[in-house]
C-alpha positions as CSV (number, residue, x, y, z in Angstrom):
1,M,-17.5,6.5,-18.5
2,P,-13.7,6.5,-19.7
3,F,-11.5,6.1,-16.9
4,L,-8.0,8.1,-18.4
5,P,-10.1,11.4,-17.5
6,I,-11.1,10.0,-13.8
7,K,-7.3,8.9,-13.2
8,A,-5.7,12.4,-14.5
9,A,-8.5,14.9,-12.4
10,L,-6.9,12.0,-9.8
11,L,-3.3,12.7,-10.0
12,S,-3.5,16.2,-10.4
13,C,-5.0,16.9,-6.8
14,L,-1.9,15.0,-5.9
15,L,0.5,17.5,-8.6
16,T,-1.8,20.5,-6.8
17,I,0.0,19.6,-2.8
18,Q,2.9,18.7,-4.3
19,C,3.2,22.1,-6.6
20,A,1.9,23.7,-3.0
21,F,4.5,21.9,-0.8
22,G,7.0,23.6,-2.9
23,Q,6.4,27.4,-2.0
24,S,9.0,28.2,0.1
25,N,5.8,29.8,2.3
26,F,3.8,27.1,2.6
27,G,2.5,26.9,6.0
28,A,1.7,30.8,5.6
29,N,-2.2,31.3,5.6
30,K,-1.8,32.9,1.7
31,A,-0.3,29.6,0.8
32,E,-2.9,27.4,2.5
33,T,-5.6,29.7,1.3
34,N,-4.3,29.0,-2.2
35,L,-3.9,25.3,-1.7
36,D,-7.5,25.2,-0.5
37,S,-8.5,26.5,-3.6
38,L,-6.8,24.7,-6.3
39,L,-7.5,21.2,-4.7
40,Q,-11.0,22.3,-4.1
41,Q,-11.0,23.1,-8.1
42,H,-8.9,19.2,-8.7
43,A,-11.0,17.3,-6.5
44,T,-14.4,18.7,-7.8
45,A,-13.5,17.7,-11.6
46,F,-13.0,14.3,-9.8
47,I,-16.0,14.4,-8.2
48,Q,-17.9,15.5,-11.5
49,K,-16.4,12.4,-13.2
50,A,-17.4,9.8,-10.7
51,P,-20.5,11.6,-8.9
52,F,-20.8,8.1,-6.7
53,A,-17.6,8.2,-5.4
54,A,-15.7,9.7,-2.0
55,L,-12.1,11.6,-2.3
56,S,-10.5,12.0,1.2
57,V,-7.4,13.9,1.7
58,G,-4.8,14.4,4.6
59,V,-1.6,16.7,4.2
60,I,0.8,16.7,7.1
61,N,3.1,19.8,6.9
62,K,5.8,20.2,9.9
63,G,3.9,18.7,12.2
64,K,0.7,20.6,11.5
65,T,-2.6,18.4,9.9
66,Y,-4.9,19.6,7.4
67,F,-8.1,17.1,6.3
68,Y,-10.2,18.0,3.0
69,N,-13.3,15.9,2.1
70,Y,-15.2,15.6,-1.4
71,G,-17.7,13.7,-2.9
72,T,-20.4,11.3,-0.9
73,I,-19.7,7.7,1.0
74,R,-23.7,6.8,-0.1
75,S,-24.1,7.4,-3.6
76,G,-26.8,9.0,-4.5
77,Q,-26.7,10.9,-1.2
78,N,-25.6,14.3,-0.2
79,Q,-23.5,12.9,2.4
80,L,-19.4,14.4,2.5
81,P,-16.6,11.3,3.8
82,S,-14.2,13.0,7.1
83,S,-10.6,12.5,7.9
84,S,-12.2,8.7,9.7
85,T,-13.7,7.5,7.0
86,I,-12.8,3.8,6.5
87,Y,-10.7,2.9,3.0
88,E,-9.1,-0.5,1.5
89,I,-5.2,1.0,1.2
90,G,-4.1,-2.0,-1.0
91,S,-0.5,-2.0,-1.5
92,I,0.1,0.7,1.6
93,T,-0.3,-2.1,3.3
94,K,3.1,-3.5,1.8
95,T,4.3,-0.7,4.6
96,F,2.8,-1.5,7.4
97,T,4.5,-5.3,6.9
98,G,7.9,-4.0,5.9
99,T,7.9,-2.0,9.0
100,L,6.9,-5.2,10.6
101,L,10.2,-7.0,9.4
102,A,12.0,-3.8,10.0
103,Q,11.2,-4.0,13.7
104,A,11.9,-7.3,13.6
105,V,15.5,-6.7,12.2
106,V,15.9,-3.7,15.0
107,S,15.0,-6.0,17.7
108,G,17.2,-9.0,16.6
109,E,14.4,-11.4,15.5
110,L,16.3,-12.0,12.4
111,K,18.2,-10.3,9.9
112,L,17.3,-8.9,6.2
113,E,19.6,-11.6,4.3
114,D,18.0,-14.2,6.3
115,D,17.0,-17.1,3.4
116,I,13.2,-17.6,3.8
117,R,13.9,-21.8,4.2
118,Q,15.2,-21.0,7.3
119,Y,11.6,-19.7,8.7
120,M,9.9,-22.2,6.5
121,D,8.6,-25.8,7.4
122,D,9.0,-27.7,4.8
123,H,12.1,-28.5,2.3
124,Y,11.9,-26.1,-0.7
125,P,14.8,-26.8,-2.7
126,N,13.4,-24.8,-5.7
127,L,13.8,-21.5,-3.9
128,E,16.4,-20.6,-5.3
129,Y,18.7,-20.7,-8.4
130,Q,21.9,-21.2,-9.3
131,G,22.5,-22.0,-5.4
132,Q,21.7,-18.1,-4.5
133,P,18.2,-18.3,-2.1
134,I,15.9,-16.0,-1.8
135,R,16.4,-13.8,1.2
136,L,13.8,-12.0,3.4
137,V,14.9,-8.9,2.2
138,H,13.6,-10.0,-1.6
139,L,10.3,-10.2,-0.6
140,L,10.3,-6.8,0.2
141,N,11.8,-5.3,-3.1
142,H,10.1,-7.3,-5.2
143,S,13.2,-9.2,-7.1
144,S,12.1,-12.4,-5.3
145,G,11.5,-14.0,-8.3
146,L,8.2,-15.4,-6.9
147,P,5.0,-14.8,-9.1
148,F,2.0,-12.2,-9.0
149,S,0.0,-14.2,-6.6
150,L,-0.9,-17.8,-5.7
151,P,-2.9,-19.7,-6.4
152,R,-1.5,-18.2,-10.2
153,K,-4.7,-18.3,-13.1
154,S,-4.1,-20.9,-16.3
155,V,-3.5,-18.7,-19.1
156,L,-6.1,-21.2,-20.4
157,F,-9.2,-19.5,-18.2
158,T,-10.1,-16.9,-20.7
159,T,-13.9,-16.7,-19.9
160,L,-16.0,-15.1,-17.4
161,T,-16.9,-18.6,-16.3
162,D,-14.0,-19.3,-16.4
163,S,-13.1,-16.2,-13.8
164,I,-16.0,-17.3,-11.5
165,A,-14.3,-20.3,-11.2
166,F,-11.2,-19.1,-9.8
167,E,-12.1,-16.4,-7.6
168,K,-14.1,-19.5,-5.7
169,Q,-10.7,-20.8,-5.6
170,R,-8.7,-17.8,-4.2
171,R,-11.9,-17.1,-1.5
172,A,-11.0,-20.4,-0.6
173,Y,-7.4,-20.5,-0.4
174,T,-5.9,-21.9,2.7
175,P,-2.4,-21.2,4.2
176,K,-2.6,-24.9,3.7
177,D,-2.7,-24.2,0.3
178,F,-0.4,-21.7,-0.3
179,F,2.7,-23.3,0.8
180,R,1.5,-26.4,-1.3
181,D,1.9,-24.4,-4.4
182,L,4.6,-22.7,-3.7
183,H,6.3,-26.0,-4.4
184,Q,5.8,-26.1,-7.8
185,V,7.5,-22.3,-8.1
186,K,10.1,-22.2,-11.0
187,L,12.6,-19.5,-10.3
188,D,14.6,-18.4,-13.4
189,T,17.1,-16.0,-12.4
190,V,18.8,-15.3,-9.0
191,P,17.0,-13.8,-6.6
192,G,17.9,-9.9,-5.9
193,I,18.3,-9.3,-9.6
194,K,15.6,-8.9,-11.3
195,L,12.1,-6.8,-10.4
196,R,8.7,-8.8,-10.6
197,Y,6.4,-7.5,-8.7
198,S,4.5,-10.2,-6.4
199,N,1.5,-9.6,-3.8
200,A,2.9,-13.4,-3.0
201,A,6.0,-12.5,-1.6
202,D,4.1,-10.4,1.2
203,Q,1.9,-12.7,1.7
204,L,4.7,-15.3,2.3
205,L,6.2,-12.5,4.5
206,G,3.5,-12.6,6.5
207,Y,3.4,-16.2,7.7
208,I,6.9,-15.8,8.2
209,L,6.6,-12.8,10.6
210,E,3.6,-14.8,12.1
211,R,5.5,-17.7,12.9
212,V,8.9,-16.0,14.3
213,Y,6.6,-13.8,16.8
214,Q,3.8,-16.7,17.4
215,L,1.2,-13.8,16.9
216,S,-1.3,-13.3,14.1
217,Y,-1.1,-10.7,11.9
218,E,-3.4,-8.7,13.0
219,Q,-2.2,-8.9,16.1
220,L,1.2,-7.6,15.0
221,I,-0.3,-4.9,13.3
222,Q,-2.6,-4.3,16.5
223,R,1.2,-4.6,18.9
224,Y,3.5,-2.4,16.8
225,I,2.1,-0.5,14.5
226,S,-1.8,1.0,14.9
227,H,-2.1,0.7,19.2
228,P,1.2,3.0,20.0
229,L,0.7,5.5,17.2
230,G,-3.3,5.9,17.9
231,M,-4.7,4.3,14.9
232,K,-8.1,4.2,16.3
233,H,-9.8,3.7,12.6
234,T,-7.1,1.0,11.4
235,Y,-8.3,-2.2,10.5
236,T,-7.5,-6.2,9.6
237,Q,-10.9,-6.7,9.2
238,R,-13.9,-5.2,6.8
239,S,-16.6,-2.8,9.3
240,K,-19.5,-2.5,6.9
241,S,-20.9,0.1,9.2
242,Q,-17.9,2.6,8.9
243,Q,-16.8,1.6,5.5
244,V,-17.3,2.9,2.2
245,Q,-18.8,0.7,-0.7
246,S,-15.8,0.4,-3.4
247,Y,-16.8,1.3,-7.6
248,N,-14.4,0.7,-10.5
249,G,-14.5,3.8,-13.1
250,A,-18.1,3.0,-14.6
251,G,-19.4,3.2,-10.7
252,K,-19.9,-0.7,-11.0
253,V,-20.1,-2.1,-7.5
254,M,-16.8,-3.7,-6.6
255,P,-16.0,-7.3,-4.5
256,Y,-13.7,-6.4,-1.3
257,F,-10.0,-7.6,-0.9
258,L,-9.4,-11.3,0.2
259,Q,-8.5,-11.6,3.6
260,Q,-6.0,-14.1,2.9
261,E,-3.7,-12.1,0.9
262,L,-4.0,-9.7,4.3
263,A,-0.6,-8.8,4.4
264,A,0.0,-7.4,1.0
265,G,-3.0,-4.6,0.8
266,G,-6.0,-6.3,3.5
267,I,-5.6,-3.3,5.7
268,Y,-8.8,-0.8,6.1
269,S,-7.5,2.4,7.2
270,A,-8.2,6.4,7.0
271,T,-7.0,9.7,6.2
272,A,-6.4,10.9,10.1
273,D,-5.0,7.3,11.1
274,L,-2.5,7.3,7.9
275,L,-0.9,10.9,9.1
276,R,-0.5,9.5,11.9
277,Y,1.6,7.0,10.1
278,A,3.4,9.1,7.7
279,Q,4.0,11.6,11.0
280,W,5.6,8.6,12.6
281,H,7.6,7.9,9.5
282,L,8.8,11.3,9.0
283,D,11.5,10.8,11.9
284,E,14.3,9.0,10.2
285,S,15.7,9.0,13.3
286,N,14.0,5.7,14.5
287,P,16.0,2.9,13.6
288,I,12.8,1.2,12.3
289,V,11.9,4.3,9.9
290,K,15.1,4.7,8.8
291,L,15.8,1.0,8.1
292,S,12.4,0.9,6.0
293,H,13.7,4.0,3.9
294,E,16.9,2.3,3.3
295,P,17.3,1.2,-0.6
296,T,17.3,-2.5,-0.9
297,W,17.4,-2.3,-5.0
298,G,17.8,0.0,-7.4
299,T,19.5,3.8,-7.3
300,I,18.2,6.2,-5.4
301,Q,18.4,9.0,-7.8
302,Y,16.4,7.2,-10.6
303,Y,14.4,4.6,-8.5
304,A,14.8,2.0,-5.5
305,I,12.9,0.2,-3.3
306,G,13.3,0.1,0.3
307,L,11.5,-2.4,2.8
308,N,8.2,-1.8,0.6
309,W,8.7,1.8,0.2
310,Q,9.4,3.5,-3.7
311,M,11.6,6.1,-3.3
312,D,13.5,8.5,-5.4
313,E,15.4,11.4,-5.3
314,K,15.6,13.2,-8.9
315,A,17.2,16.6,-8.7
316,P,15.9,19.7,-7.9
317,L,12.8,17.7,-6.3
318,P,13.4,16.5,-3.1
319,R,14.2,12.7,-2.0
320,R,10.4,10.7,-1.8
321,I,9.2,8.7,-0.2
322,F,5.6,7.2,-1.5
323,Q,3.8,3.3,-1.9
324,S,0.6,3.5,-3.7
325,G,-2.5,1.0,-3.7
326,G,-5.1,-0.1,-5.8
327,T,-8.0,-2.9,-5.2
328,A,-10.6,-3.9,-6.8
329,G,-12.8,-0.5,-5.7
330,F,-10.4,1.9,-4.2
331,S,-7.2,4.1,-5.0
332,S,-4.8,5.2,-2.4
333,Y,-1.6,7.0,-2.0
334,L,1.3,7.6,0.7
335,I,4.0,10.5,-0.1
336,L,6.7,11.5,2.6
337,H,9.2,14.0,2.1
338,P,11.1,13.6,5.3
339,D,14.0,16.3,4.1
340,Q,10.9,18.9,4.7
341,Q,9.2,17.2,7.6
342,R,6.0,16.9,5.2
343,G,3.5,13.8,3.6
344,I,0.2,13.6,1.5
345,V,-2.5,11.2,2.0
346,L,-5.0,10.5,-1.0
347,L,-8.1,8.2,-0.4
348,T,-11.3,7.4,-2.5
349,N,-13.3,4.2,-3.1
350,I,-12.9,4.1,-6.8
351,S,-10.5,2.3,-8.8
352,E,-9.7,0.6,-12.4
353,G,-6.7,-1.7,-13.6
354,N,-4.9,1.7,-14.5
355,T,-5.8,3.7,-11.6
356,Q,-1.8,3.6,-10.1
């Protein structure tokens, strides 16, 4: 099954909601009815491309929430997902990690410009370039120069047997292995300048936060985010009984995210919870939220990155704060328009290499 039509159908759902937001009377019954009708049309097109998949959409507009669910949570069965159906949210997890760092900065535990080596036990002279160290802020905007992930996959690994062996290595990977391999990293540019997407950076930040607070990442999420916001369907451990199966574009069952990379993409959540999270992030009078949304790299009129949030403000379009996620078998989108007090969440249990 070709994937691009599926991707196009998925993105059309997002565009439909964004266009509805552009209506001056959004929130009126007629506009809501138009959104319902258009979203039904595009979501149906998506499910026709992937009849084995589930699709859950949440919309918040000035405090009012709307939920839309399509497809099935069990392939071959007519069993709709709901606003509490749990999906992997992939790199949307990174915004949770960024929020935790913002919390630590606001409370005075650390500073964005701190050299990351202040919070590491061993000596890492390799984590600087021309005397310029990697700073905490660089871990959040993909300018640290760290590799995409650790362990690194050898360029010599080209066969299926190689891939299976590497996957076994990843699943047995420990924090001790991570910090050992970090000694082998060689930076090739001054941190803070060049974008290079890195899950390893957020993995490292997760370990740093655990050290600063003397709490596990799971405990930090519960203490500072999920419990205060009443997010009852958000977890860092997979629940087989509550979570939908994951697929690629051809309908093949895919593996779940590795717990070793938890801070980079391992949170599980539902549209109801993510709308609570979105509503909290729409309040920029909150100093933690405000700091999270401040650009730390780039120019917002074109493209910028905050604390693991992407953002732009391309006139005449409104300012947009957003993040997407893609794991082996899940895709997710979270888009905020703080100035209009609107947000969108889209979760599905299908993914491909070019989903995002």
